[in-house]
C-alpha positions in Angstrom: 124.3 126.8 132.4 120.7 127.2 133.7 120.5 126.3 137.4 117.5 124.1 138.1 116.6 121.6 140.8 117.7 118.8 138.4 121.1 120.6 137.8 121.8 121.0 141.5 121.0 117.3 142.1 123.4 116.3 139.3 126.1 118.6 140.6 125.8 117.0 144.1 125.9 113.5 142.7 128.9 114.3 140.5 130.8 115.8 143.5 130.1 112.7 145.4 131.3 110.5 142.5 134.5 112.6 142.1 135.3 112.2 145.8 134.7 108.5 145.5 136.9 108.3 142.5 139.7 110.1 144.4 139.5 107.6 147.3 139.4 104.7 144.9 142.5 106.1 143.0 144.6 106.5 146.2 143.3 103.2 147.6 144.3 101.3 144.4 147.7 103.1 144.1 148.7 102.4 147.7 147.0 99.0 147.9 144.6 100.0 150.6 146.7 102.2 152.9 147.4 105.8 152.1 150.9 106.8 153.6 150.8 109.6 156.1 152.9 111.9 153.9 150.2 111.7 151.1 147.2 112.3 153.3 147.3 116.1 153.2 147.8 115.9 149.4 144.8 113.6 149.2 142.5 116.0 151.1 143.7 119.1 149.1 143.5 117.5 145.7 140.1 116.1 146.4 138.7 119.6 147.1 140.6 121.3 144.2 139.8 118.6 141.6 136.1 118.5 142.5 135.8 122.1 141.6 137.8 121.7 138.4 135.9 118.7 137.3 132.5 120.3 137.9 133.5 123.4 135.9 134.8 121.2 133.1 131.5 119.2 133.1 129.5 122.5 132.9 131.6 123.8 130.0 131.1 120.6 128.0 127.4 120.8 128.6 127.0 117.6 130.7 124.2 119.3 132.6 122.2 120.3 129.5 121.5 116.9 128.0 118.8 114.2 128.1 121.0 111.2 129.0 118.3 108.6 128.4 118.8 109.3 124.7 122.6 109.3 124.9 124.6 108.3 121.9 128.3 108.4 120.8 128.3 112.2 120.8 127.3 112.4 124.5 129.9 109.8 125.4 132.6 111.8 123.7 131.5 114.9 125.6 132.0 112.9 128.9 135.5 111.7 127.8 136.6 115.2 126.8 135.2 116.8 130.0 136.9 114.2 132.2 140.2 114.5 130.3 140.2 118.3 130.6 139.2 118.0 134.3 142.1 115.6 135.0 144.6 117.7 133.1 143.4 120.8 135.0 143.7 119.1 138.4 147.3 117.9 137.6 148.3 121.3 136.3 146.9 123.2 139.3 148.6 120.9 141.9 152.0 120.8 140.1 152.3 124.5 139.5 150.7 126.0 142.6 151.4 123.6 145.4 154.8 121.8 145.4 153.5 118.8 147.3 153.6 115.0 146.7 151.3 113.7 144.0 151.9 110.3 142.4 151.7 110.2 138.6 149.9 106.9 138.7 147.1 108.5 140.8 146.4 110.9 137.9 145.9 108.0 135.5 143.8 106.1 138.0 141.8 109.3 138.7 141.0 109.8 135.0 139.8 106.2 134.7 137.7 106.1 137.8 136.0 109.5 137.2 135.2 108.5 133.6 133.8 105.1 134.8 131.7 106.6 137.6 130.5 109.8 136.0 130.1 108.2 132.5 128.4 105.2 134.0 125.9 107.3 135.9 125.0 109.2 132.8 124.5 106.0 130.7 122.5 104.3 133.4 119.3 106.1 132.3 119.6 104.8 128.8 120.4 101.3 129.9 117.4 101.3 132.3 115.2 102.7 129.5 116.2 100.2 126.9 116.0 97.3 129.3 112.5 98.4 130.2 111.5 98.7 126.6 113.0 95.3 125.8 111.0 93.8 128.7 107.8 95.1 127.2 106.6 92.7 124.5 102.9 93.5 123.7 101.2 90.9 121.7 100.2 93.5 119.1 103.7 94.7 118.5 105.2 93.8 115.1 108.2 91.5 115.1 110.7 92.6 112.5 113.6 90.8 110.7 116.2 93.0 109.1 117.8 91.8 105.9 121.3 93.3 105.7 123.5 94.0 108.8 125.3 97.0 107.3 125.0 100.7 108.0 121.4 100.9 106.7 120.2 98.0 108.9 122.0 99.6 111.9 120.2 102.9 111.2 116.8 101.2 111.2 117.5 99.5 114.5 118.5 102.8 116.1 115.4 104.5 114.7 113.2 101.7 116.1 114.8 102.2 119.5 114.5 106.0 119.4 110.8 105.6 118.7 110.4 103.3 121.7 109.7 100.4 119.3 106.3 101.8 118.4 106.9 100.7 114.8 107.9 97.2 115.8 110.7 95.3 117.6 113.7 93.8 115.8 114.2 90.1 116.4 117.5 89.9 114.5 119.5 90.4 111.3 120.1 88.1 108.4 123.3 88.6 106.3 125.3 86.4 104.0 128.7 87.8 105.2 130.4 84.9 107.0 132.2 87.2 109.5 128.9 88.6 110.8 127.3 85.3 111.6 126.2 84.9 115.3 127.6 88.4 116.0 125.6 91.0 118.0 125.3 94.5 116.4 124.1 97.2 118.7 122.4 94.6 120.8 120.7 92.7 117.9 122.0 89.3 116.8 122.7 88.1 113.3 120.6 85.0 113.2 121.6 83.5 109.9 121.9 84.0 106.1 119.3 84.8 103.5 118.5 81.2 102.9 117.5 81.0 106.6 114.7 83.5 106.2 111.7 81.0 105.9 112.9 79.1 109.0 113.6 82.3 111.0 110.2 83.8 110.1 108.4 80.7 111.4 110.6 80.3 114.5 110.5 83.9 115.7 106.9 84.6 114.5 108.2 87.5 112.3 105.5 89.9 111.1 107.6 92.1 108.8 110.8 91.7 106.8 112.7 94.9 106.0 115.3 94.7 103.2 118.0 97.2 104.3 120.4 97.2 101.4 119.9 100.5 99.5 123.0 99.9 97.3 122.2 96.3 96.4 121.7 95.4 92.7 118.3 94.3 91.4 119.7 90.8 91.2 120.4 90.7 94.9 117.0 92.1 95.7 115.3 89.5 93.5 117.2 86.8 95.4 115.9 88.1 98.7 112.4 88.3 97.4 112.7 84.7 96.2 113.6 83.6 99.8 110.6 85.5 101.1 108.2 84.1 98.5 106.5 81.5 100.7 106.6 83.3 104.1 103.6 84.9 105.8 105.5 88.1 106.8 105.0 91.3 104.9 108.1 92.3 102.9 109.3 95.9 102.8 112.4 97.7 101.5 114.5 100.7 102.3 114.7 102.4 98.9 117.8 102.9 96.8 119.8 106.1 96.5 117.4 107.6 93.9 114.6 107.8 96.5 116.7 109.0 99.4 119.0 111.6 97.8 118.1 114.2 100.4 119.5 112.4 103.3 120.7 109.1 104.9 118.6 106.0 105.4 115.5 106.8 107.4 112.8 104.5 108.8 110.2 106.8 107.2 111.4 105.9 103.7 110.6 102.2 104.2 107.9 101.1 101.8 106.6 97.9 100.2 108.7 96.3 97.5 108.0 97.6 94.0 108.8 96.3 90.6 111.2 99.2 90.2 113.4 97.6 92.9 113.7 94.4 90.9 114.6 96.2 87.6 116.9 98.9 89.1 120.5 99.3 88.1 123.6 101.0 89.4 123.1 104.6 90.5 123.7 107.3 88.0 127.0 109.1 88.5 126.5 112.8 87.9 129.1 115.3 87.0 127.8 117.9 89.5 130.4 120.5 88.4 129.2 120.3 84.8 125.6 120.5 85.8 126.2 123.5 88.0 128.1 125.2 85.2 125.1 125.3 82.9 122.2 125.4 85.4 123.3 127.4 88.4 122.1 131.0 88.2 120.1 130.3 85.0 116.4 130.8 84.3 115.3 127.2 83.5 112.0 126.4 81.7 110.4 123.0 81.7 107.5 122.3 79.4 105.2 119.5 80.4 106.3 120.4 84.0 103.4 118.7 85.6 104.0 115.3 84.0 106.0 112.4 85.3 109.3 113.2 83.6 108.8 117.0 83.6 108.0 117.2 87.3 111.0 115.1 88.2 113.3 117.3 86.0 111.9 120.3 87.9 112.8 118.6 91.3 116.3 117.8 90.1 116.9 121.3 88.6 115.6 123.0 91.8 118.4 121.4 93.8 121.1 122.8 91.4 120.6 126.5 92.4 119.0 128.0 89.3 118.1 131.6 89.4 114.5 130.8 88.6 112.3 127.9 87.4 109.5 128.3 84.9 107.0 125.4 85.0 104.9 125.2 81.8 102.0 122.9 81.5 98.5 122.5 80.2 97.0 120.7 83.2 96.4 123.2 86.0 96.2 120.5 88.8 99.5 118.8 88.1 101.3 122.1 87.6 99.8 123.4 90.9 100.9 120.3 92.7 104.6 120.5 91.6 104.7 124.2 92.2 103.5 123.8 95.8 106.0 120.9 96.4 108.9 123.0 95.1 108.0 126.1 97.1 107.9 123.9 100.2 111.2 122.1 99.5 113.1 125.1 98.1 111.7 128.2 99.7 114.5 130.4 98.3 113.9 129.4 94.7 111.8 131.7 92.4 109.2 129.4 90.9 106.8 130.6 88.2 104.0 128.7 86.5 102.4 129.2 83.1 99.3 127.3 82.0 100.0 127.1 78.3 99.2 125.0 75.2 102.5 124.8 73.3 100.5 124.9 70.0 99.5 128.5 70.9 102.3 130.3 69.0 101.4 133.8 70.2 101.3 132.8 73.9 104.5 130.8 73.6 106.4 133.8 72.1 104.9 136.0 74.9 106.1 133.6 77.7 109.6 133.3 76.2 109.9 137.1 75.8 108.7 137.5 79.4 111.2 135.2 81.1 114.0 134.8 78.5 115.1 131.4 79.8 118.7 130.3 79.4 117.9 126.5 79.4 114.7 124.8 78.2 113.7 121.1 78.8 110.9 120.2 76.4 109.0 117.3 78.0 105.5 118.2 76.8 104.2 115.6 74.4 101.3 113.2 73.5 102.9 109.8 74.2 100.2 107.1 74.2 100.6 104.9 71.0 97.0 103.6 70.7 95.4 107.0 71.4 97.5 108.7 68.8 96.6 106.1 66.2 93.0 107.1 66.6 93.9 110.9 66.9 96.8 111.2 64.5 96.2 114.9 63.8 96.7 115.7 67.5 100.0 113.9 67.5 101.2 116.1 64.6 99.9 119.3 66.1 101.3 118.8 69.6 104.5 116.8 69.1 105.5 118.2 65.8 104.1 121.7 65.4 104.3 122.4 69.2 108.1 121.5 69.1 108.6 123.8 66.1 106.9 126.7 67.8 109.0 126.3 71.0 112.2 125.9 69.0 111.6 129.1 67.1 110.7 131.0 70.2 113.9 129.7 71.9 116.0 130.8 68.9 114.5 134.3 69.0 115.2 135.0 72.7 118.7 133.4 72.6 118.1 130.4 74.8 121.5 128.8 75.4 120.5 125.1 75.5 117.2 123.5 74.4 116.8 119.8 75.3 114.0 117.7 73.7 112.8 114.7 75.5 112.3 112.0 72.9 111.6 108.2 72.9 112.8 104.9 71.5 109.6 104.8 69.6 111.1 107.4 67.3 113.5 104.8 65.9 112.2 103.2 62.6 108.7 104.3 63.8 105.6 102.2 62.9 103.3 104.3 65.0 101.9 107.8 64.6 103.2 108.8 68.0 106.7 107.4 67.3 106.8 109.1 63.9 105.7 112.4 65.4 108.6 112.3 67.9 111.1 111.4 65.1 110.0 114.5 63.2 110.4 116.5 66.5 114.0 115.3 66.6 114.5 116.4 63.0 113.2 119.8 63.8 115.6 120.2 66.6 118.6 119.0 64.5 117.6 121.2 61.6 117.1 124.3 63.8 120.6 123.7 65.4 122.2 124.4 62.0 120.9 128.0 61.8 120.7 129.0 65.5 123.1 130.1 68.2 121.1 128.0 70.6 122.4 124.4 71.3 119.5 122.2 70.2 119.7 118.6 71.3 117.4 115.6 71.9 117.6 112.8 74.5 116.1 109.5 73.5 115.2 106.7 76.0 112.6 103.9 76.5 109.7 103.4 78.9 109.7 105.0 82.3 108.5 102.9 85.2 105.7 104.5 87.2 104.9 107.3 84.7 101.3 108.1 84.1 99.8 105.7 81.6 102.7 103.3 81.7 102.2 99.5 82.0 102.9 99.3 85.7 99.9 101.4 87.0 97.7 99.5 84.5 98.8 96.1 85.8 98.3 97.3 89.4 94.7 98.3 88.7 94.0 95.0 87.0 95.4 93.1 89.9 93.4 95.1 92.5 90.2 94.1 90.6 91.2 90.5 90.7 92.4 90.2 87.1 92.9 89.4 84.4 96.2 91.1 83.7 96.3 91.8 80.0 99.3 91.8 77.7 99.4 92.2 74.0 101.9 89.5 73.1 103.9 87.0 75.2 107.2 87.9 73.4 106.9 91.6 73.6 109.9 93.3 75.3 110.6 96.9 76.4 113.4 98.9 77.8 112.7 100.4 81.2 114.2 103.1 83.4 113.1 104.8 86.6 111.8 108.4 86.6 114.7 109.8 88.7 117.3 107.9 86.7 115.9 109.1 83.4 115.7 112.7 84.6 119.2 112.8 86.0 120.6 111.5 82.7 118.6 114.1 80.8 120.2 116.8 82.9 123.7 115.3 82.3 123.1 115.0 78.6 122.1 118.7 78.5 125.4 119.6 80.2 127.3 117.7 77.5 125.4 119.4 74.6 127.4 121.0 71.8 124.5 121.2 69.5 122.6 118.9 67.1 123.2 115.7 69.0 120.6 113.0 69.7 121.7 111.5 73.0 120.8 107.9 73.7 120.6 106.7 77.3 121.9 103.2 78.2 118.6 101.4 79.1 120.2 98.1 80.1 118.6 94.9 78.9 115.1 94.7 77.5 112.5 93.2 79.8 109.7 90.8 78.7 106.3 92.4 79.5 105.0 88.9 80.4 107.8 88.5 83.1 107.0 92.0 84.4 103.3 91.1 84.8 104.2 87.8 86.6 106.6 89.6 89.0 104.0 92.3 89.8 101.4 89.7 90.6 103.7 87.9 92.9 104.7 91.1 94.7 101.0 91.7 95.3 100.8 88.4 97.1 99.2 86.3 94.4 100.3 83.5 92.1 100.2 84.1 88.3 97.7 81.9 86.4 96.5 80.5 89.8 95.1 83.6 91.6 95.3 86.1 88.8 95.0 85.0 85.1 97.1 86.6 82.4 95.3 87.2 79.1 97.0 87.9 75.7 94.9 90.4 73.8 96.9 90.9 70.6 99.3 93.5 69.3 97.6 96.9 68.9 98.0 99.2 65.8 101.4 100.9 65.8 103.0 98.6 68.4 106.3 96.8 67.9 107.3 93.6 69.6 110.8 94.9 70.2 111.8 98.5 70.6 115.0 99.9 69.2 117.2 102.8 70.4 119.0 103.3 67.1 118.3 103.1 63.4 120.7 101.0 61.3 122.1 104.1 59.7 122.8 106.0 62.9 125.2 103.9 65.0 126.6 105.6 68.1 129.7 107.1 69.6 130.5 107.1 73.3 130.7 110.2 75.5 132.5 111.1 78.7 129.5 109.5 80.6 129.4 105.7 80.6 125.6 105.7 80.4 125.1 108.3 77.6 125.8 107.8 73.9 125.4 110.0 70.8 123.7 108.8 67.6 125.7 109.6 64.5 123.8 112.2 62.4 121.6 111.2 59.6 120.9 113.5 56.6 117.7 115.5 56.9 115.7 116.8 53.9 115.1 120.4 55.2 112.9 121.2 52.3 110.5 118.3 52.9 110.5 119.0 56.6 109.4 122.6 56.1 106.8 121.5 53.6 105.5 119.0 56.3 105.3 121.8 58.9 103.5 124.2 56.6 100.9 121.5 55.8 100.3 120.7 59.5 100.0 124.4 60.3 97.5 125.0 57.5 95.4 121.9 57.7 96.3 120.2 61.1 92.8 119.5 62.5 91.4 118.6 59.1 93.9 116.0 58.0 92.5 112.5 57.5 94.2 109.5 59.1 95.5 108.2 55.8 96.8 111.6 54.9 98.8 111.8 58.1 100.6 108.5 57.3 101.3 109.7 53.8 102.6 113.1 55.1 104.9 111.4 57.6 106.2 109.1 54.9 107.6 112.0 53.0 110.3 112.5 55.7 110.3 109.0 57.4 110.8 106.0 55.1 109.5 103.4 57.7 106.1 105.3 57.7 105.6 105.1 54.0 106.1 101.4 54.2 103.2 101.0 56.6 100.8 103.3 54.9 98.8 100.6 53.3 98.7 98.6 56.5 97.4 101.6 58.5 94.7 102.4 55.9 93.5 98.8 56.1 93.4 98.7 59.9 91.7 102.1 60.4 89.4 102.3 57.5 88.7 98.7 56.5 
């Protein structure tokens, strides 16, 4: 214990309080008059116990704490210190001085010392909080917390610890009947969710924080509906995907996003299986600077790989994820390679240099309209690039190779979708002859990824509209980036070789409904403030996406959200012929030739050949 002027003052105050506690204990025990035979005992025990209590307080660190920030931990320290001090006092008196000492005095002494010493310690916090509550600047935000559970309590505590600089809570709302009118850490539960509009007006609420990180998207939509016509800004404490690194934190609070309204139950990961195939391995991620690739890198980094190789063509995005990982995981060996996966020589060189044990192949051209106008690039990158990577993986003995695929590969009508279906075929065909476990993981649209519909809608809303959709009945499957990445890792852990894993995407979402919801979240009314314009279906687009062909069907796996497509026969001879043609003539293939070429291995593409020719040449 470091002796300072403050410490000396606290010791003197504690000594005074211990003496006062002794007097009170004897006074209460003997109803105001200490008998003569107990007076000597009183004087000796007061002196002895004062020393013992002060030593106990010092041992438990009661003189090394800032009590104005006291919490449960500090209170427990006081309880332990007083208990040990009382036990020490009783022991010394009983075993060293055979004098009179009433048992009830010991109990009263414990209580009075705890009350006086503990109360003096907590007085600073009480005064501080009372002072803060008395300050109500006009500029200070008034906050209503939705959800009086652990997350809501954490937010209240954080607001208090920050001296209410971020705002002052006016109360909770919660639908639980047993919580109504209750006070939780000094803040009252004012009503239920349906009371939000009235409470916002009555208490002049500036901000509503939804503190229910485990709530379903349906519950969140219900809360948003109650907040629809209020003037207060609505924010949310994100779900578990966004706060995996720690408990609820006020810094994680952000505006409500469409992802919050489409979210589903958290992914249950088999950490033991993930660790079995990733811990201690050299892991390579192609397309590591992209939306999915970078998130796979983050997830892998937390599973103790020996090293992580980030492969990408765009130097800025690769640099960004490299710097982030080096900051978050300083002990991890992170290497970067700026690489075009169509460069066979460089690919072989990189695989020979690192000899990865696991590869996640997320590099791909994915924009349907762009690939309709640049079909040869879809073939070179998505087909030839996958073939080059697969061959390199086989040569160096990669244990598991996971291709990131798409629902657009099912009965494809677009060049992009067809190119990804061929990539799946390459993986399945390679698995037949290689010791590497080659698998593919197929899923739908990812919310928030670069080039996805959400960022496009946001830009259009910021400009005042219109928001454009291609068809009022168009639907798509959606999944968040962390959710998709976690399921990709889990599928890789389950790989035996040759599977096409299909992720449970939930129910399809109408793009029109998505556009309307995003407009409302931005504070506008669809078709009133922001118009919605139907532009027509683009070449290669489908109104409804599928995750399976009719011939495939599925079988379940050990994971409730992951399925396996039943294998479909692949014509290896035609596939090799296709690859040879792309390798020889890739950049010189005409658009009509690309469709014809893809039709040799994918029946649905041969059916649309005439349509594509008419659209693109006529």
